[in-house]
C-alpha positions as CSV (number, residue, x, y, z in Angstrom):
1,M,0.0,0.2,0.1
2,P,1.5,3.5,-0.9
3,T,2.2,5.9,1.7
4,V,0.4,9.5,2.2
5,K,3.7,10.9,0.9
6,E,3.7,8.6,-2.3
7,L,0.1,9.4,-2.9
8,G,0.9,13.1,-2.5
9,D,4.0,13.0,-4.8
10,S,1.8,11.3,-7.5
11,R,-1.1,13.8,-7.0
12,L,1.6,16.8,-7.4
13,K,2.9,15.0,-10.8
14,L,-0.8,14.9,-12.1
15,F,-1.3,18.5,-11.1
16,A,2.0,19.3,-13.1
17,D,0.8,17.4,-16.0
18,A,-2.5,19.3,-15.9
19,R,-0.8,22.6,-15.8
20,S,1.0,21.6,-18.8
21,I,-2.1,21.1,-20.8
22,I,-3.2,24.6,-19.8
23,D,0.0,26.1,-20.5
24,T,0.2,24.6,-24.0
25,A,-3.1,26.1,-24.9
26,E,-2.4,29.4,-23.3
27,K,1.0,29.7,-25.3
28,A,-0.9,28.9,-28.4
29,G,-3.3,31.6,-27.7
30,R,-6.4,29.3,-27.7
31,A,-8.6,27.3,-25.4
32,M,-7.9,23.6,-24.9
33,S,-8.8,21.4,-27.7
34,A,-11.3,18.5,-27.1
35,P,-8.6,15.9,-26.7
36,E,-6.7,18.2,-24.4
37,S,-9.7,18.9,-22.3
38,E,-10.5,15.2,-22.0
39,R,-7.0,14.4,-20.8
40,Y,-7.3,17.3,-18.4
41,D,-10.5,15.9,-17.0
42,K,-8.9,12.4,-16.7
43,I,-5.8,13.8,-14.8
44,M,-8.0,15.8,-12.5
45,A,-10.1,12.7,-11.8
46,A,-7.2,10.6,-11.1
47,A,-6.0,13.4,-8.7
48,D,-9.3,13.2,-7.0
49,V,-8.9,9.6,-6.5
50,L,-5.6,9.9,-4.9
51,H,-6.8,12.7,-2.5
52,A,-9.6,10.3,-1.4
53,Q,-6.9,7.6,-0.7
54,M,-4.8,10.0,1.2
55,K,-8.0,11.0,3.2
56,D,-8.5,7.3,4.0
57,I,-5.2,6.6,5.1
58,H,-5.1,9.7,7.4
59,G,-8.5,8.7,8.9
60,T,-7.3,5.1,9.5
61,Q,-4.0,6.4,11.2
62,R,-6.2,8.7,13.5
63,R,-8.5,5.8,14.5
64,K,-5.4,3.7,15.4
65,E,-3.9,6.5,17.5
66,K,-7.4,6.6,19.5
67,L,-7.1,3.0,20.2
């Protein structure tokens, strides 16, 4: 099972990838294309999943501390 740090690092990488898509479109002076928008949405959904996993791990750790 990955650690919170590993999940956080993966999430940061996803955010960098998403930012790159936005930057590419902005540098070209246009909105994101349909494929770019789809890729961006998939990246952000994956980041949301990682965030949920991080919250689960934190919750489990807190419960263990209370026992």
